[in-house]
Structures are given as C-alpha cells and as structure tokens.
MMTF fields as JSON, N, C-alpha, C and O atoms, coordinates in Angstrom:
{
  "mmtfVersion": "1.0.0",
  "mmtfProducer": "UNKNOWN",
  "numBonds": 439,
  "numAtoms": 440,
  "numGroups": 110,
  "numChains": 1,
  "numModels": 1,
  "chainsPerModel": [1],
  "groupsPerChain": [110],
  "chainIdList": ["A"],
  "bondAtomList": [4, 2, 8, 6, 12, 10, 16, 14, 20, 18, 24, 22, 28, 26, 32, 30, 36, 34, 40, 38, 44, 42, 48, 46, 52, 50, 56, 54, 60, 58, 64, 62, 68, 66, 72, 70, 76, 74, 80, 78, 84, 82, 88, 86, 92, 90, 96, 94, 100, 98, 104, 102, 108, 106, 112, 110, 116, 114, 120, 118, 124, 122, 128, 126, 132, 130, 136, 134, 140, 138, 144, 142, 148, 146, 152, 150, 156, 154, 160, 158, 164, 162, 168, 166, 172, 170, 176, 174, 180, 178, 184, 182, 188, 186, 192, 190, 196, 194, 200, 198, 204, 202, 208, 206, 212, 210, 216, 214, 220, 218, 224, 222, 228, 226, 232, 230, 236, 234, 240, 238, 244, 242, 248, 246, 252, 250, 256, 254, 260, 258, 264, 262, 268, 266, 272, 270, 276, 274, 280, 278, 284, 282, 288, 286, 292, 290, 296, 294, 300, 298, 304, 302, 308, 306, 312, 310, 316, 314, 320, 318, 324, 322, 328, 326, 332, 330, 336, 334, 340, 338, 344, 342, 348, 346, 352, 350, 356, 354, 360, 358, 364, 362, 368, 366, 372, 370, 376, 374, 380, 378, 384, 382, 388, 386, 392, 390, 396, 394, 400, 398, 404, 402, 408, 406, 412, 410, 416, 414, 420, 418, 424, 422, 428, 426, 432, 430, 436, 434],
  "bondOrderList": [1, 1, 1, 1, 1, 1, 1, 1, 1, 1, 1, 1, 1, 1, 1, 1, 1, 1, 1, 1, 1, 1, 1, 1, 1, 1, 1, 1, 1, 1, 1, 1, 1, 1, 1, 1, 1, 1, 1, 1, 1, 1, 1, 1, 1, 1, 1, 1, 1, 1, 1, 1, 1, 1, 1, 1, 1, 1, 1, 1, 1, 1, 1, 1, 1, 1, 1, 1, 1, 1, 1, 1, 1, 1, 1, 1, 1, 1, 1, 1, 1, 1, 1, 1, 1, 1, 1, 1, 1, 1, 1, 1, 1, 1, 1, 1, 1, 1, 1, 1, 1, 1, 1, 1, 1, 1, 1, 1, 1],
  "groupList": [{"groupName": "MET", "atomNameList": ["N", "CA", "C", "O"], "elementList": ["N", "C", "C", "O"], "formalChargeList": [0, 0, 0, 0], "bondAtomList": [1, 0, 2, 1, 3, 2], "bondOrderList": [1, 1, 2], "singleLetterCode": "M", "chemCompType": "L-PEPTIDE LINKING"}, {"groupName": "SER", "atomNameList": ["N", "CA", "C", "O"], "elementList": ["N", "C", "C", "O"], "formalChargeList": [0, 0, 0, 0], "bondAtomList": [1, 0, 2, 1, 3, 2], "bondOrderList": [1, 1, 2], "singleLetterCode": "S", "chemCompType": "L-PEPTIDE LINKING"}, {"groupName": "ASP", "atomNameList": ["N", "CA", "C", "O"], "elementList": ["N", "C", "C", "O"], "formalChargeList": [0, 0, 0, 0], "bondAtomList": [1, 0, 2, 1, 3, 2], "bondOrderList": [1, 1, 2], "singleLetterCode": "D", "chemCompType": "L-PEPTIDE LINKING"}, {"groupName": "GLU", "atomNameList": ["N", "CA", "C", "O"], "elementList": ["N", "C", "C", "O"], "formalChargeList": [0, 0, 0, 0], "bondAtomList": [1, 0, 2, 1, 3, 2], "bondOrderList": [1, 1, 2], "singleLetterCode": "E", "chemCompType": "L-PEPTIDE LINKING"}, {"groupName": "LYS", "atomNameList": ["N", "CA", "C", "O"], "elementList": ["N", "C", "C", "O"], "formalChargeList": [0, 0, 0, 0], "bondAtomList": [1, 0, 2, 1, 3, 2], "bondOrderList": [1, 1, 2], "singleLetterCode": "K", "chemCompType": "L-PEPTIDE LINKING"}, {"groupName": "PHE", "atomNameList": ["N", "CA", "C", "O"], "elementList": ["N", "C", "C", "O"], "formalChargeList": [0, 0, 0, 0], "bondAtomList": [1, 0, 2, 1, 3, 2], "bondOrderList": [1, 1, 2], "singleLetterCode": "F", "chemCompType": "L-PEPTIDE LINKING"}, {"groupName": "GLN", "atomNameList": ["N", "CA", "C", "O"], "elementList": ["N", "C", "C", "O"], "formalChargeList": [0, 0, 0, 0], "bondAtomList": [1, 0, 2, 1, 3, 2], "bondOrderList": [1, 1, 2], "singleLetterCode": "Q", "chemCompType": "L-PEPTIDE LINKING"}, {"groupName": "LEU", "atomNameList": ["N", "CA", "C", "O"], "elementList": ["N", "C", "C", "O"], "formalChargeList": [0, 0, 0, 0], "bondAtomList": [1, 0, 2, 1, 3, 2], "bondOrderList": [1, 1, 2], "singleLetterCode": "L", "chemCompType": "L-PEPTIDE LINKING"}, {"groupName": "ARG", "atomNameList": ["N", "CA", "C", "O"], "elementList": ["N", "C", "C", "O"], "formalChargeList": [0, 0, 0, 0], "bondAtomList": [1, 0, 2, 1, 3, 2], "bondOrderList": [1, 1, 2], "singleLetterCode": "R", "chemCompType": "L-PEPTIDE LINKING"}, {"groupName": "TYR", "atomNameList": ["N", "CA", "C", "O"], "elementList": ["N", "C", "C", "O"], "formalChargeList": [0, 0, 0, 0], "bondAtomList": [1, 0, 2, 1, 3, 2], "bondOrderList": [1, 1, 2], "singleLetterCode": "Y", "chemCompType": "L-PEPTIDE LINKING"}, {"groupName": "TRP", "atomNameList": ["N", "CA", "C", "O"], "elementList": ["N", "C", "C", "O"], "formalChargeList": [0, 0, 0, 0], "bondAtomList": [1, 0, 2, 1, 3, 2], "bondOrderList": [1, 1, 2], "singleLetterCode": "W", "chemCompType": "L-PEPTIDE LINKING"}, {"groupName": "PRO", "atomNameList": ["N", "CA", "C", "O"], "elementList": ["N", "C", "C", "O"], "formalChargeList": [0, 0, 0, 0], "bondAtomList": [1, 0, 2, 1, 3, 2], "bondOrderList": [1, 1, 2], "singleLetterCode": "P", "chemCompType": "L-PEPTIDE LINKING"}, {"groupName": "ILE", "atomNameList": ["N", "CA", "C", "O"], "elementList": ["N", "C", "C", "O"], "formalChargeList": [0, 0, 0, 0], "bondAtomList": [1, 0, 2, 1, 3, 2], "bondOrderList": [1, 1, 2], "singleLetterCode": "I", "chemCompType": "L-PEPTIDE LINKING"}, {"groupName": "ALA", "atomNameList": ["N", "CA", "C", "O"], "elementList": ["N", "C", "C", "O"], "formalChargeList": [0, 0, 0, 0], "bondAtomList": [1, 0, 2, 1, 3, 2], "bondOrderList": [1, 1, 2], "singleLetterCode": "A", "chemCompType": "L-PEPTIDE LINKING"}, {"groupName": "GLY", "atomNameList": ["N", "CA", "C", "O"], "elementList": ["N", "C", "C", "O"], "formalChargeList": [0, 0, 0, 0], "bondAtomList": [1, 0, 2, 1, 3, 2], "bondOrderList": [1, 1, 2], "singleLetterCode": "G", "chemCompType": "PEPTIDE LINKING"}, {"groupName": "HIS", "atomNameList": ["N", "CA", "C", "O"], "elementList": ["N", "C", "C", "O"], "formalChargeList": [0, 0, 0, 0], "bondAtomList": [1, 0, 2, 1, 3, 2], "bondOrderList": [1, 1, 2], "singleLetterCode": "H", "chemCompType": "L-PEPTIDE LINKING"}, {"groupName": "THR", "atomNameList": ["N", "CA", "C", "O"], "elementList": ["N", "C", "C", "O"], "formalChargeList": [0, 0, 0, 0], "bondAtomList": [1, 0, 2, 1, 3, 2], "bondOrderList": [1, 1, 2], "singleLetterCode": "T", "chemCompType": "L-PEPTIDE LINKING"}, {"groupName": "VAL", "atomNameList": ["N", "CA", "C", "O"], "elementList": ["N", "C", "C", "O"], "formalChargeList": [0, 0, 0, 0], "bondAtomList": [1, 0, 2, 1, 3, 2], "bondOrderList": [1, 1, 2], "singleLetterCode": "V", "chemCompType": "L-PEPTIDE LINKING"}],
  "groupTypeList": [0, 1, 2, 3, 4, 5, 1, 3, 3, 3, 4, 3, 1, 6, 4, 0, 5, 7, 4, 7, 5, 2, 3, 0, 8, 6, 2, 6, 3, 8, 9, 10, 4, 3, 3, 9, 11, 4, 4, 1, 8, 2, 3, 4, 12, 4, 3, 10, 7, 13, 14, 12, 15, 16, 14, 0, 8, 9, 6, 14, 3, 1, 16, 14, 2, 13, 9, 1, 6, 5, 1, 11, 6, 10, 9, 4, 3, 17, 4, 1, 8, 3, 11, 2, 5, 2, 2, 12, 5, 4, 3, 17, 14, 4, 8, 7, 3, 1, 5, 2, 10, 2, 3, 9, 8, 8, 8, 12, 12, 14],
  "groupIdList": [1, 2, 3, 4, 5, 6, 7, 8, 9, 10, 11, 12, 13, 14, 15, 16, 17, 18, 19, 20, 21, 22, 23, 24, 25, 26, 27, 28, 29, 30, 31, 32, 33, 34, 35, 36, 37, 38, 39, 40, 41, 42, 43, 44, 45, 46, 47, 48, 49, 50, 51, 52, 53, 54, 55, 56, 57, 58, 59, 60, 61, 62, 63, 64, 65, 66, 67, 68, 69, 70, 71, 72, 73, 74, 75, 76, 77, 78, 79, 80, 81, 82, 83, 84, 85, 86, 87, 88, 89, 90, 91, 92, 93, 94, 95, 96, 97, 98, 99, 100, 101, 102, 103, 104, 105, 106, 107, 108, 109, 110],
  "secStructList": [7, 7, 4, 4, 4, 1, 7, 2, 2, 2, 2, 2, 2, 2, 2, 2, 2, 2, 2, 2, 2, 2, 2, 2, 2, 2, 2, 2, 2, 2, 0, 0, 0, 0, 0, 4, 4, 4, 1, 7, 2, 2, 2, 2, 2, 2, 2, 2, 2, 2, 2, 2, 2, 2, 2, 2, 2, 2, 2, 2, 2, 2, 2, 1, 7, 6, 6, 6, 6, 7, 7, 2, 2, 2, 2, 2, 2, 2, 2, 2, 2, 7, 6, 6, 2, 2, 2, 2, 2, 2, 2, 2, 2, 2, 2, 1, 6, 6, 7, 7, 2, 2, 2, 2, 2, 2, 2, 2, 2, 7],
  "xCoordList": [0.842, 0.0, 0.883, 1.831, 0.605, 1.378, 1.076, -0.049, 2.074, 1.88, 0.923, 0.341, 0.755, -0.105, -1.56, -2.343, -1.938, -3.312, -3.582, -4.718, -2.546, -2.696, -2.692, -1.995, -3.48, -3.486, -2.198, -1.469, -1.929, -0.752, -0.849, 0.15, -2.041, -2.247, -1.939, -1.32, -2.362, -2.085, -0.599, -0.056, 0.058, 1.502, 2.25, 3.202, 1.809, 2.439, 2.206, 3.112, 1.02, 0.719, 1.598, 2.091, 1.791, 2.642, 4.082, 4.725, 4.586, 5.945, 6.077, 7.07, 5.07, 5.104, 5.077, 5.793, 4.256, 4.177, 5.52, 6.004, 6.117, 7.399, 8.493, 9.352, 8.466, 9.436, 9.24, 10.208, 7.995, 7.694, 8.129, 8.725, 7.833, 8.223, 9.742, 10.25, 10.464, 11.926, 12.457, 13.413, 11.859, 12.279, 12.026, 12.846, 10.899, 10.596, 11.608, 12.069, 11.955, 12.948, 14.299, 14.978, 14.687, 15.952, 15.953, 16.955, 14.83, 14.715, 14.847, 15.5, 14.231, 14.305, 15.753, 16.247, 16.412, 17.811, 18.692, 19.561, 18.463, 19.237, 18.985, 19.926, 17.756, 17.43, 18.218, 18.856, 18.175, 18.839, 20.353, 21.003, 20.922, 22.375, 22.889, 23.973, 22.113, 22.622, 22.0, 22.714, 20.697, 20.022, 19.918, 20.245, 19.466, 19.242, 20.498, 20.405, 21.668, 22.872, 23.248, 23.963, 22.788, 23.108, 22.233, 22.525, 21.18, 20.254, 20.879, 21.683, 20.49, 20.94, 20.17, 19.176, 20.635, 19.939, 18.499, 17.58, 18.3, 16.956, 16.065, 14.891, 16.625, 15.849, 15.468, 14.357, 16.388, 16.092, 14.989, 14.086, 15.062, 14.027, 12.671, 11.691, 12.616, 11.355, 10.835, 9.631, 11.719, 11.3, 10.759, 9.705, 11.475, 10.997, 9.699, 8.797, 9.599, 8.383, 7.177, 6.129, 7.323, 6.214, 5.821, 4.636, 6.811, 6.52, 5.896, 4.928, 6.443, 5.924, 4.526, 3.626, 4.352, 3.04, 1.984, 0.895, 2.305, 1.366, 1.065, -0.092, 2.1, 1.913, 1.061, 0.167, 1.338, 0.558, -0.899, -1.819, -1.087, -2.455, -3.209, -4.352, -2.565, -3.197, -3.514, -4.624, -2.539, -2.753, -3.846, -4.667, -3.858, -4.886, -6.279, -7.226, -6.388, -7.69, -8.12, -9.304, -7.18, -7.559, -7.631, -8.434, -6.798, -6.778, -7.152, -7.407, -7.185, -7.444, -6.209, -6.302, -5.058, -3.812, -2.715, -2.042, -2.543, -1.573, -0.139, 0.721, 0.123, 1.487, 1.784, 2.868, 0.844, 1.031, 2.124, 2.587, 2.542, 3.624, 4.984, 5.923, 5.087, 6.355, 6.496, 5.578, 7.652, 7.939, 9.454, 10.193, 9.922, 11.375, 11.929, 13.038, 11.184, 11.639, 11.725, 12.68, 10.708, 10.698, 11.912, 12.621, 12.141, 13.247, 14.59, 15.464, 14.743, 15.984, 16.199, 17.315, 15.131, 15.212, 15.586, 16.476, 14.917, 15.227, 16.634, 17.306, 17.085, 18.461, 19.484, 20.576, 19.137, 20.061, 20.133, 21.152, 19.058, 19.008, 19.597, 20.249, 19.35, 19.788, 20.405, 19.689, 21.73, 22.388, 22.114, 22.126, 21.867, 21.579, 20.072, 19.613, 19.318, 17.863, 17.39, 16.479, 17.982, 17.516, 17.607, 16.685, 18.7, 18.873, 17.874, 17.258, 17.718, 16.767, 15.345, 14.539, 15.045, 13.676, 13.304, 12.125, 14.293, 13.999, 13.343, 12.381, 13.866, 13.292, 11.933, 11.013, 11.809, 10.527, 9.461, 8.366, 9.776, 8.823, 8.36, 7.195, 9.281, 8.93, 7.903, 7.077, 7.967, 7.088, 5.753, 4.815, 5.68, 4.423, 3.54, 3.986, 2.334, 1.415, 1.117, 0.724, 1.299, 0.963, 1.629, 1.001, 2.89, 3.585, 3.87, 4.392, 3.525, 3.69, 5.0, 5.066, 6.037, 7.363, 7.374, 8.051, 6.643, 6.601, 6.003, 6.515, 4.933, 4.301, 5.241, 5.358, 5.903, 6.873, 7.974, 8.288, 8.556, 9.645, 9.159, 9.864, 7.963, 7.396, 7.281, 7.57, 6.863, 6.662, 7.978, 8.064, 9.009, 10.252, 11.101, 11.964, 10.872, 11.6, 10.999, 11.706, 9.685, 8.996, 8.643, 8.062],
  "yCoordList": [-1.175, 0.0, 1.234, 1.31, 2.165, 3.379, 4.379, 4.43, 5.179, 6.236, 7.304, 8.043, 7.388, 8.41, 8.231, 9.175, 7.06, 6.794, 7.232, 7.165, 7.678, 8.114, 9.635, 10.311, 10.15, 11.594, 11.986, 11.128, 13.258, 13.749, 13.395, 13.045, 13.486, 13.134, 11.654, 11.306, 10.786, 9.356, 9.073, 8.235, 9.769, 9.602, 10.034, 9.379, 11.142, 11.625, 10.651, 10.408, 10.102, 9.115, 7.884, 7.326, 7.467, 6.312, 6.599, 5.741, 7.768, 8.147, 8.134, 7.644, 8.676, 8.716, 7.299, 6.996, 6.439, 5.055, 4.353, 3.677, 4.506, 3.866, 4.38, 3.612, 5.672, 6.245, 5.658, 5.283, 5.582, 5.011, 3.552, 3.128, 2.79, 1.38, 1.254, 0.392, 2.091, 2.045, 2.407, 1.79, 3.389, 3.76, 2.615, 2.353, 1.942, 0.797, -0.315, -0.925, -0.584, -1.613, -1.248, -2.103, 0.023, 0.474, 0.357, -0.041, 0.704, 0.566, -0.896, -1.21, -1.772, -3.197, -3.692, -4.411, -3.32, -3.727, -3.192, -3.898, -1.946, -1.346, -2.126, -2.396, -2.481, -3.25, -4.556, -4.882, -5.31, -6.612, -6.499, -7.399, -5.433, -5.271, -4.64, -4.985, -3.713, -2.949, -3.312, -3.438, -3.479, -3.691, -5.167, -5.543, -5.992, -7.396, -8.091, -8.818, -7.9, -8.591, -8.239, -9.003, -7.112, -6.702, -7.394, -7.331, -8.043, -8.682, -9.934, -10.62, -10.213, -11.44, -12.623, -12.437, -13.813, -15.008, -15.033, -15.345, -14.708, -14.714, -13.661, -13.914, -12.498, -11.457, -11.921, -11.663, -12.604, -13.121, -14.174, -14.183, -15.049, -16.078, -15.414, -15.788, -14.435, -13.734, -13.033, -13.037, -12.441, -11.749, -12.733, -12.5, -13.827, -14.834, -15.46, -15.724, -15.696, -16.275, -15.374, -15.849, -14.103, -13.168, -13.13, -13.17, -13.054, -12.997, -14.269, -14.22, -15.404, -16.695, -16.939, -17.362, -16.672, -16.874, -15.998, -16.471, -14.739, -13.825, -14.292, -14.306, -14.67, -15.139, -16.39, -16.494, -17.335, -18.581, -18.315, -18.897, -17.453, -17.129, -16.44, -16.788, -15.463, -14.751, -15.712, -15.706, -16.533, -17.475, -18.481, -18.826, -18.945, -19.885, -19.294, -19.952, -18.033, -17.377, -16.991, -17.073, -16.573, -16.087, -17.188, -17.108, -18.212, -19.252, -20.631, -21.546, -20.783, -22.094, -22.977, -24.154, -22.429, -23.187, -22.394, -21.567, -22.649, -21.902, -22.086, -21.255, -23.149, -23.438, -22.899, -23.134, -22.189, -21.717, -20.663, -20.401, -20.057, -19.073, -19.738, -19.088, -21.008, -21.71, -22.27, -22.893, -22.037, -22.527, -22.61, -22.057, -23.298, -23.306, -21.894, -21.606, -21.013, -19.635, -18.872, -18.136, -19.063, -18.411, -18.879, -18.069, -20.184, -20.745, -20.208, -19.869, -20.135, -19.599, -18.146, -17.748, -17.373, -15.966, -15.835, -15.056, -16.587, -16.448, -16.95, -16.396, -17.981, -18.468, -17.432, -17.34, -16.658, -15.615, -14.475, -13.792, -14.274, -13.222, -13.694, -12.934, -14.97, -15.527, -16.903, -17.903, -16.957, -18.246, -19.302, -20.495, -18.889, -19.832, -20.054, -20.432, -19.817, -19.906, -21.27, -21.337, -22.348, -23.68, -23.856, -24.381, -23.421, -23.528, -22.631, -23.057, -21.404, -20.478, -21.001, -20.91, -21.549, -21.998, -23.23, -23.47, -24.006, -25.124, -24.596, -25.177, -23.502, -22.883, -22.261, -22.356, -21.635, -21.031, -22.114, -21.959, -23.196, -24.291, -24.875, -25.243, -24.96, -25.48, -24.575, -25.045, -23.294, -22.329, -22.135, -21.554, -22.626, -22.542, -23.717, -24.865, -23.441, -24.477, -25.45, -25.03, -26.733, -27.798, -27.614, -27.843, -27.204, -27.009, -28.36, -29.271, -28.478, -29.727, -29.669, -29.1, -30.271, -30.241, -30.95, -30.499, -32.041, -32.757, -31.889, -31.861, -31.186, -30.306, -29.164, -28.807, -28.596, -27.534, -28.02, -27.353, -29.175, -29.711, -29.982, -29.698, -30.526, -30.808, -29.513, -29.499, -28.44, -27.159, -26.53, -25.99, -26.589, -25.908, -26.732, -26.181, -28.024, -28.862, -28.745, -28.783, -28.602, -28.397, -29.614, -29.523],
  "zCoordList": [0.0, 0.0, 0.0, 0.782, -0.827, -0.992, 0.115, 0.613, 0.508, 1.496, 0.991, 1.785, -0.321, -0.903, -0.491, -0.597, -0.029, 0.369, 1.806, 2.276, 2.497, 3.873, 3.945, 3.189, 4.865, 5.087, 5.803, 6.301, 5.851, 6.569, 8.05, 8.678, 8.597, 10.006, 10.241, 11.247, 9.328, 9.456, 9.325, 10.045, 8.406, 8.238, 9.497, 9.922, 10.085, 11.313, 12.466, 13.264, 12.558, 13.589, 13.421, 14.401, 12.186, 11.919, 12.346, 12.949, 12.048, 12.453, 13.97, 14.509, 14.66, 16.121, 16.69, 17.644, 16.106, 16.563, 16.366, 17.273, 15.197, 14.925, 15.853, 16.286, 16.159, 17.084, 18.484, 19.146, 18.926, 20.23, 20.303, 21.293, 19.263, 19.214, 19.296, 20.014, 18.578, 18.604, 19.991, 20.461, 20.646, 21.998, 22.981, 23.861, 22.829, 23.691, 23.48, 24.444, 22.232, 21.918, 22.529, 23.098, 22.41, 22.988, 24.509, 25.104, 25.138, 26.589, 27.008, 28.003, 26.248, 26.559, 26.42, 27.289, 25.361, 25.173, 26.293, 26.805, 26.666, 27.76, 29.058, 29.805, 29.324, 30.525, 30.548, 31.55, 29.433, 29.398, 29.48, 30.012, 28.975, 28.986, 30.275, 30.746, 30.849, 31.98, 33.322, 34.316, 33.366, 34.652, 35.039, 36.165, 34.111, 34.428, 34.955, 35.944, 34.339, 34.838, 36.281, 36.929, 36.787, 38.15, 39.196, 40.391, 38.757, 39.688, 40.3, 39.669, 41.537, 42.182, 41.579, 40.876, 41.861, 41.362, 41.867, 41.109, 43.14, 43.704, 43.03, 42.761, 42.764, 42.065, 40.661, 40.199, 39.987, 38.649, 38.712, 37.876, 39.693, 39.854, 40.056, 39.413, 40.943, 41.202, 39.955, 39.698, 39.19, 37.965, 36.934, 36.344, 36.717, 35.768, 36.26, 35.465, 37.547, 38.11, 37.843, 37.406, 38.1, 37.875, 36.408, 36.076, 35.532, 34.095, 33.558, 32.798, 33.95, 33.475, 34.03, 33.304, 35.313, 35.932, 35.255, 34.929, 35.047, 34.389, 32.971, 32.549, 32.243, 30.871, 30.798, 29.958, 31.676, 31.665, 32.044, 31.469, 32.989, 33.407, 32.276, 31.979, 31.651, 30.539, 29.394, 28.862, 29.02, 27.924, 28.27, 27.42, 29.497, 29.927, 29.842, 29.412, 30.261, 30.241, 28.831, 28.504, 27.996, 26.665, 25.613, 24.683, 25.755, 24.719, 25.245, 24.462, 26.552, 27.131, 27.161, 27.507, 26.805, 26.752, 27.458, 26.842, 28.733, 29.528, 29.04, 29.327, 28.316, 27.867, 26.469, 25.935, 25.877, 24.504, 24.372, 23.262, 25.466, 25.375, 25.142, 24.681, 25.453, 25.316, 23.906, 23.373, 23.319, 21.971, 21.81, 22.624, 20.763, 20.536, 20.34, 20.79, 19.68, 19.459, 20.782, 21.03, 21.623, 22.935, 23.741, 24.34, 23.748, 24.514, 24.018, 24.816, 22.723, 22.144, 22.582, 22.917, 22.576, 22.981, 24.459, 24.8, 25.342, 26.771, 27.081, 27.95, 26.388, 26.607, 26.138, 26.7, 25.117, 24.66, 25.676, 25.777, 26.422, 27.44, 28.77, 29.486, 29.079, 30.364, 30.12, 30.064, 29.975, 29.721, 30.786, 30.481, 32.032, 33.113, 33.288, 34.366, 32.225, 32.309, 32.801, 33.626, 32.319, 32.716, 34.237, 34.861, 34.814, 36.256, 36.993, 37.971, 36.528, 37.139, 36.988, 37.914, 35.818, 35.573, 36.395, 36.652, 36.804, 37.713, 38.981, 39.482, 39.489, 40.688, 40.393, 41.205, 39.246, 38.855, 38.765, 39.305, 38.092, 37.931, 39.246, 39.396, 40.208, 41.538, 42.229, 43.011, 41.935, 42.603, 41.874, 42.421, 40.638, 39.898, 40.303, 40.3, 40.637, 41.079, 39.943, 38.855, 40.184, 39.225, 37.863, 36.83, 37.857, 36.586, 35.933, 36.575, 34.664, 33.913, 33.131, 32.042, 33.708, 33.078, 31.73, 30.805, 31.602, 30.324, 29.231, 28.112, 29.541, 28.548, 28.178, 27.006, 29.167, 28.92, 27.979, 26.993, 28.278, 27.437, 26.022, 25.054, 25.9, 24.579, 23.769, 22.572, 24.414, 23.721, 23.284, 22.181, 24.132, 23.773, 22.805, 22.121, 22.739, 21.795, 20.398, 19.391, 20.365, 19.09, 18.333, 17.252]
}
C-alpha cells in the first residue's frame, strides 16, 4: 500500500508510533544489557516467576492453553538473554502451582 493513500495526520501518527516502538525496543535492550545482569539469582528467579506466571495465566484465560507461550523460538530468545535460564527456571517451575514439566519440554523442543 502506498503512502499516498494516507493523510498527513495518518503519516504523522505512523511516524510517532514507529518512534515510540523504537524507543521501547531500545529501553528493553538497555534493561537486558545494563540492569538485568546486576540482579541477584533470587531477584532473577522472582522476575521470571512473575513474568511466566502472568503469561501462563493470561494465555490460559484467553486461549485455554496456559502453555502456549512456550515454543522453541521463545526458549531460544530467553536463553540468549539468560544463559543460566535452565537452572533459574527449575526454581521457577517449583514455585508454579501444578507445573507440567513434560508439557513444557514438549513445547520448547517443538
């Protein structure tokens, strides 16, 4: 679709959205490079626990499949962010109520 079909206001909105998206991406990269590495192991466990629990709950409520957030791509991404993810996730899994390790492994293996 050509930009000519958009009004000037729509073009400006698109520019603002793209700028905001880029700033969010930069903030996320800065977090992973500067802030996350300073966290203790326990802080990392708590952070992953909160994120995984929230994600599983949201996915369970919206799709009926709490494990749908897990995939080989997801696993590759988290391992690139946290090389010790497997060790940290062992603790996270223990704290998640009724966590199905077999289902998790099936999802990340693909």
